[in-house]
C-alpha positions, 0 to 999 in steps of 0.5 A: 500499499505504501508503494502504491502511494508514493507511485501515485503521488509520483505519477500525479507530480510528473503530470503536474509539471508537464501540465505546466510546462506545456502552459509555459510553451504556449505562453511563450509562443502567443509572446513571440507570434504576437511581435510585428512580421520582419520581412527580409527581401533580398536583391542581387546586383553586378556593379550596382545594375539588378542582375538579369540571368544569361546577360553578359556583364563585367567583373573588376578585372574587365572579365566577360560572364553571363550567370544562370544560377546564383543561391545561397542559405539563410540561417540562425536569423537574430537580431543585435543590440548594440549596448547591451549586446543581447542577440534575439532569434528571429522566430520562422524557419531556422534555414531558408534557401534564397535563389535568385532564380525564383522571386519568391524565394528572395523574401524570408518571413519572420516574427520578431520580439519587440524592442530596439535593434542595431543589427541584423545577423545571420549564418551564410551557409549551413551549421555542421550539425545539420551538414552531418544530419544527412539528407533533410526536408524543407530548404535543406531537402537534396532536390533543392540542388544544394546536398553533396553527400553525408561526408560532404554535406551541403553547398553554401553557395552556388553561383553558374554561368558562362565566360568566354575566358573560361577554359571548361567545356561549353566555357562553363564557370561553375562555384559551388562551395561548401565544407564544414571542417576546419580549417576548410569551413565556408560558413559565414556569420554576417552581420549588417548594420541598419542604418539608424537604431530600428523599433521593433513593436507589436503594432507594425510589421518591419521590411529590410531590403539587403543588396547582394553584390555578386562582383564581390564574390570575385574581388576581395581579399582573394582575387577570383580571375576567371581566366585562371579559377572557372570552377571549384565544386569541392570543399578546401582551400580554394572554397575558403577562399572564395566564402571569404571573398563573399561574405561581404556581398550584403549591404543592407539598402533601405528599412520600412518600418 
């Protein structure tokens, strides 16, 4: 009888704790979802001109090329307050695939907690845990064309096109940048400063417009000449150098709040 009573007390306690935890979770979700909608728009340019696929452009080294594919992963978005250094995660999909061939994939939506913020942060690429978790669903589904193997993981960013300077068949230009293992990790933490301190409230939405300057893929700390390097499709030193370049592609052009 004593053992039965102890078991009853234990079971009842577990149930009460579960119910209380469930209520706390619901309250937390209501608090987050009652915040404003935070919308991010991406626009790709080359030398300040809006990207048009298959149109001829020139990079900083006066090398002619055209683009047929350009996409990358946006992950773990967060808002940062300068004074407190507080980082507040954006509520929504952990990863989104930004694909400039599909305008609907160039806008992503989140919910944000009210507050005053100075920066938008995100991961350009996919973290090591997701890279070692095998094929996944949603934005990380292999059907998106951004997954190599369980060993090599995800392509963080992809640029394909043609250039008369390329020595590849059909003058192909192909950069599939991936790799998550040190010292050649190509995932990049991006931190973009707002034009001024931006206050998020529960009364109005906020839209952020981000420019992605594709010329920075070639022109950066590691100059990439298409005539010399027109392809990179495996993890390694070259992939890391290109990722060091393209992490500089992003800038906030405006905020509508």
